[in-house]
Each structure stands twice: as C-alpha cells, then as structure tokens.
N, C-alpha and C positions, 0 to 999 in steps of 0.2 A: 043806534043804541043810545039809551038815555042813562047818563051817569050823573045823578044829583043835579037835575035841570040842565045838564050839558050833554052833548051828543057828538059822536064822530061816525064817519061812514067807512064801511069796508067795501072797497071798490074792486070791480072786476076789470081785467084788461080789455081794451086799452084805456080805461078810464082811471082817473086819479084826481087828487085834490081833496079839499075839505068837503065838497058836495059831489064828488065823483064826476067832475066835468070831464069831457073828452079832450085828450091832449094829442098833439101831433107826434107821430113816431120819429120825426126828424129832430126832435129836441135833444135826443141823446147823441146826435152827430154820428150816425152809424157808418157813413161813407168815409173811407180812408183815402189817403194820398190826394187830398184836395177835391174829392168827388162831390158832386152837387146832389143833395137829397130832395126827393119830391114825395110828399105823403099823399096817398090815395086810399080813402076808407080805412080799412084795417091793415093796410100794407104800405110799403114805401119802395121806391126805386132809386138807384144811384146812377148818375151820369158821370162816367169816369174820365179823368184826364189821361192822355196817352203817356206812357205805354201801359196803363193799368186797366184791368177788367175784372169781372166777377161781381157777385151779388153786392159786396161792400167795397169793390175796387181793391180787393186784397191781393189780386194776382197781377203778374207782370208778363207782357208778351216777350220780354227779354229772356224769360225762362224757357220758352218754347224753342225746340230745335226745328225751325222752319226751313232753313237752308240745309241742303244735303251736301254730302261729300266734302265736309270741312269748309263749306262756304260760310262767309261772314255776312250777317245781316247789317245793311248800311242804311235802311230806311224803315222805320218802325211805325209808320202812320197807319194803324189798324184800329177798327172800332169794335169788332167782335170776332170771336173765334169759336170753333167747335172741334171736338176731337172725335175721330172715327177710327175704327179698327180696320186695318187692311187685311189682305188674305193671309199674310204671314203672322198675323196676331199682334202686329205693332200698331201703336197709335200714331195717326197722321193728323197734323193740324190743318183745318180748313178755314181759310180766312174769308170774311164777308165784309163788303164795303171797305176795301183796303187799298193802300198804295204801298208796295213793298219792292225792295231791290236787294239782291244778294250779290256779294262780291265773291265770285267762284274761284276755286283753286284750279290751276291748270292741270289737265286739259278739259275739265268739265265746263258745261255751259247751261243755259236755260235760266228761267226765272228763279227757280229754286236750286240751281246747280244740279238738276237731276239728269241732264243729258250728257252721256259719255261721248267721247270722240268716235266717229264712224271709222271702222277699220277699212284698210286698203284691200282691194281685190287680191293683189299679189302680196304675200307675206314675206317674200324673200328679199324685198328691197332693203329692209333694215337689218343690220348685222348685230351680233352679240345680244340677241333676244330683245332688240328694240321693238317698240310698238308703232306700227304704221297706221297713220290716221289721215283723213282728208281735212285740209284747212282751207276753206273757201275755194280758191281755184288752184291750189297746190296740194302736194302730198308731203306730209311731215313725218319724221321719225322721232318718237319720244324714247329717249335712251335711258336704260337703267344705269345706276352708278356702277363703275366710274367712267362710263363711256359718254361720248359727245360727237358732234359732227353731223353732216347731212344724212349719213347712213349709219350713225353710231360706230364709225370706224376708228375713232380716236380714243385711245385709252389714256385718260387724263392722269392715271397713276403709273404710267410707264415712261421713263423709269420711275420706280417707287421713290418718292421724295422722303418717305418716312424712315427714320433711322431707328435702330435698336428694336427691330421686329415690330414696329408700329404698322397699323393697317391703314391703307390709303382709301379714302372714299370721297364722293362728291355729294353735294347737297341736293337730295331728291332726284327727280326725273329731269332730264335735259332734252332740249329740242334745238333745232336749227335757229329758232328765233331767240333763244336765250343762251346759246352756247358761248357768246362773248362774255357773259357774266358767270359762266361756270367756274367754280373754284373748288379746289380740293382741300380736304382737311385730314388730319392724322388722328387716329384713335390709338393712344399710347398705352403701352403696357407699364404697369407699376414697376419701379418708381419713376419712370421717365416722364417728361412733360416738355412743353414747348410746342411751337408751331409744327416742327418736324420731329418731335420726340427726341430732339437733340440734347436736351438738358436732363440732368439728374441732380439729386440733392448735393452732390459734390461739385457741380459745374461752377458754382460761384466761389469755389475755393474758400470755404468758411473757416478752415483751420489756419490759425496764425502761428507765427514763429516756427515755421518748418514742420508743423504737425501734419500727419497723414490722415486724409479723409477716407472713411469707409462707409459704404452703403449698407444700412441695416434696415431691412424691410422697406418701408416707404420714407425712411428718414436717413440722416447721416450721423456719424459719430467721428470724433477726432482722437487719433492716437498721438499724444503729445510727446515731444522730445523733452527730456529733462533739461532744466528744472521747471519747465513750463507746465501749467495745468489749467483746468477750467473747461467749460463746455466747448469753447473754440480755441483752447490753448492760449487764452488771452492774458492769463496771469502768470507772474513769476514770483520768486521769493521776495522781491522788492516791491511788489504791487501794494502790499499792506503798509509800506513805509515803516518797517520795524525799527529803524534807527532813531534814537531820541537825541534831544539837544542839538538839533541841526546837523546830525551825522549824515553822511552820504552813503546810500546803499548801493552796492555793486554785486552783480551776479558773478560768482566764482565757481566754475565747474557746475555742479548740481546744487550748489547752496548759495546763500547770500552772505556778504560780509559788510561790516560797517566801517567806514573811514570816519573817525571821530575828530571833531574839533577840540583842540586843547582848551581846558585841561581835562576834558571828559575822556573816559575809557570804558572798557568792558565790551562784551559781545554786541550789545545794542547801544553803546555809548551812554549807558544808564548810570554810570558811576562817575563821581567827581572826587577830587582829593579829600573832600570833607565827608564823603559818604561813610567812611570807616571810623569817623570821629577820632582823628589821630591826636587831638589835644587832650592832655592829661590835666588832672588836678583842677577841673572846672574851667579850663581854658576854652575860649570860643573860636571855632574854626571859620575862616573866611577865605573865599577864592579871590586871589589877586592876580590878575593877568592869567598866566598859565599854571600857576602854582597855588598851594594852600598855605596860609599863614595862621599862626595861633596868637590870639590875644590872651595873654596870661593874667591870671589873678595873682596879686601880690600875696606872698613874696616869691612866687614861683617864676621861673624863667626858662629859657631854652627854646629850641625850634618847636618842641612839642609840649612845652611847659612841664617837661619832665624833671627839671632841676629845681632845687631849692637851696637856700644858704647852707643847709646841713649836708648837702650832697658831697661837698668837698671835705667834710669832716674837719671843720676849722678848729674844733675844741682840742686842746693839747692835753698831754699827761693824763689820758684816760677820761677826760671830760666828755659829757654826753650833750649833744646838740639837740635842742628842742625848738619847734615852731610855736610861737605864741602870737596869735593874731596875725598881723602882717609882718611881724618881726621874728627874730630868733635869739635864743640865749644859750649859754653854756652852763650846764650843771657840773661843777668841778669836783673832782675827788680830793678829799683832804690829803695833804695840807695845802694843795695848790689853789690858787685863786687868780683873779684877773678876768677880763672879758673873754679871753680865749683859754683861760686856765693856764696861761703861759708863765705865771709867776710862781717860782719855787722858793719856799722860805729859806732854803740854803743859799739862794743867790746872793744874799747880802753877807754871807759868810759870818754867821754869828759866833762861831767857835773861835776861841782865843788861843794864843800860845801854840799856834800851828795845828790846832785841833781840826779834824775833818768832819764836816757836816754831812749827815746821812738821814734819809727818810726811812723810818721803821714803823710799820703798822699805823699809817696815816699821820704820824707825828715826826718831828725832827729830833735828832740826837747828835751829840758831839762825840766823836771818837778822839779821845785826848791822847796826846803824847806824854809819856812819863817825863817827869813825875807829876804832871798836871792832871787834875780831875775837877769835877764840878759840872754844873749845867752847861757852862760855856768854856770849860777847861780853864777857868779863871783861878783855880786854887792849886797851890803847889804843896806837896807833902812836906816841904820844908817849913811851911807855915804851921804854927800851932794855934790852938784856940778852939774851944768847943763852940764858941759863938758862931764862927764861920761854918762849922759842920752843921749846926742847927739851922742856920740861915739857908743852907742849900740842901736841907734834908728831903726836899721834895723831888730830888733827883734819884733815879734808880741806876744801879750800876750793872752793866752787862759786859763782863770780861773786858774791861778797859774802856767800855762805852758808857757815857753818861747820857741817860735818856730823860728828856723833859716830859714830866707828867702833864697830862691834860687836866686843867683845872675846870 
C-alpha cells in the first residue's frame, strides 16, 4: 500500500517484518521449562527436559499415576508417553524409551507395583483373617490390624492399652518380616488424648488455688474457691494491688483488706491526715512523720489554725474583738477604754466627799452623799452662791445622783 510515497506491507503468517520476510517460529520461545525449539518449515518441535513432555513441554510425567497400588515413582527418566484406555475405561500410561522404577507398598511387587502376592494353597494357615502369601521360598501371613505373628496369632491390643474407651489399632498390615516394628496406637474419644488416651483437659490440673476442674465438651473449666477468680482461678482480690501508698494487701475470708503504712488510712490506704483539709483559716496542711500539722497564717494559731486572738474574748466590759490584718483590736463600749477595754472611768474614783461613782447610759455619774451634790459631789448645800450653781449647771440630778453630761 502506498501512502504519500510511503508504503507498508500486510503480511500473512508465518511472514512478518517491513517487507514480509519469513521469520522463525522459535523466536517467540514457545517451548516451556527449558525445552529446546527447532523450526521446520511452517512448524516447530520442542525437545523437552525431563520430566516434562508435550507439544510445548507444558506437561510433567510427575502428574501421571504410573505406579500402581500406592507405589512411589523413584526414577522419572522417561522421554515420551502415550495414554491408552483399558477394558475398564480407565486411562493407562504407556512409556516409550524410558527408565523407570517404582517403590512398591508391601506386599505388592513388579515394575509398576502391579503384582499382588500369590495366595497360599491352604488358607487355614493364617489366623484372624490373615492373608497367606508365598514369599520366595517361604510362606508368609499378612495380618490385619491389630494382629501380628507368624500366623497372626498375636493380638497386639490384648490387653487393650487404650484407656477411657479408646480404640486400639496397629499401623496397616503386619507380617512376620515386620512384626518387630509393629506398634499400636490408640484412637481416642473426645475429650481424651495422649498415647493411651490417658489424658483429658483436666489432667494437667490447670485450676489454681484449690479450684475444681470440670470437663465441658472438649475443653475444661474451673470452679474457683472464693475469693479466687479467673480462667484458671489465678486471681484473687489482691491481684490488682488495690492498696495505695505502699499499703499491703491481704486476703481475709472472701475479701481483701489493706494494711496501711502510717499516716495513711482508709479501705485502700487512699487517705492521709491532710485529705480532709483539717487546717482552718487558710492554714496549710503537711504530713510530718505519722501525723498532720498545720502551718497557720497570722494571726491564727492552734492545732488546726482554729484559734485567733479573739477566740478567748480578751476584750472586757462588753468590748468587741476584731481581727485587723495580722493583728487584733478591741472596740470598747463607752465609757470604757484601754487596749482590752479594761479601764473604767470610775476606777480613779472622781467622786468627792464619799460620793459613789456609777456608769449610767455609757457615761459616769456620782451618787453623792448628803448634803453634797455637784458633778463630783464637790458642792455642799451649806455653801451659798449662784456662781457655783451656774458653774456646775451642766450636771443633771437623778434622785440624789449627779450625772455628768456629755459635751
């Protein structure tokens, strides 16, 4: 075909290339598994490496059941094979140009393990349904399980070594030639196991701390004694180490108890003397040794900082104690004064002439003895003169009592 002064060729098989030149069919490497390809005209052939065969060496002799009666192929040097149908309709491998050996299962023999043992003329030689066969110059008994011996007279399972209703058997057929190697085995009923079915899930005593092992189906379960618990009763109330602050856990009855190191206490030693915040009035709690102490803020004091200078009510004569900063003061009721309101104006006995000083309505007054009167009972009725009366006119008289007015 011409395309703008250019052309290309549409080739027919097996030709290819720009000008449809003939190519070798072996270029595509059709032979598998290391086979050697040879091209001939429009065809090719593969020379296969053992054990492969087929048009492209795609098949393996190992896939063919050449050896009969469970025989094992031990030499696979074959170059070609064909399959033919026998009278029974099964396919039989026919080997050509071959070297082959089969390892036959007893008692079969022959190149392909196709030859069964020849039977004895007398069938009563072998006991217990043993198979009598000729072996070279001797007669042999092939014994069914569980029998062995020259005449299959030995019951390998008598007495029965299998416990717990296990079934005793031997491995396959036995003969006089192999009876020294005959061994028995036990087919155990669930849940038993072991060489002689002597074991069960409880045999290893998996339950700890006095727990009782029970068989449940194919498994075991543990009934634990209190206070233990867990799949194997391996846990107790102390397993989780519930005690805090170095407390020691002990199992008591069905429960756990904590022995606490001082000063800690509580069910789990979780409490210390400072947990309840015993310090009052902003005091700071500290654990010292086995006890708690309070560091008090001034002016408070006491074991729990519960006291202050006003606690003892130091103010006298009805004075009121007050905390001011880190100090305290007394607010005194009139006419008392002093740091503790301890000073009474009557203490100095201002009343004269035997007058009695009294406090009346937060003021002091003099109760005068006759004939005296005046603020301090300093005036006698015997004295005359308006001047004195005016001078002391700031006094009030209460039935013989002269009261000092508050200025």
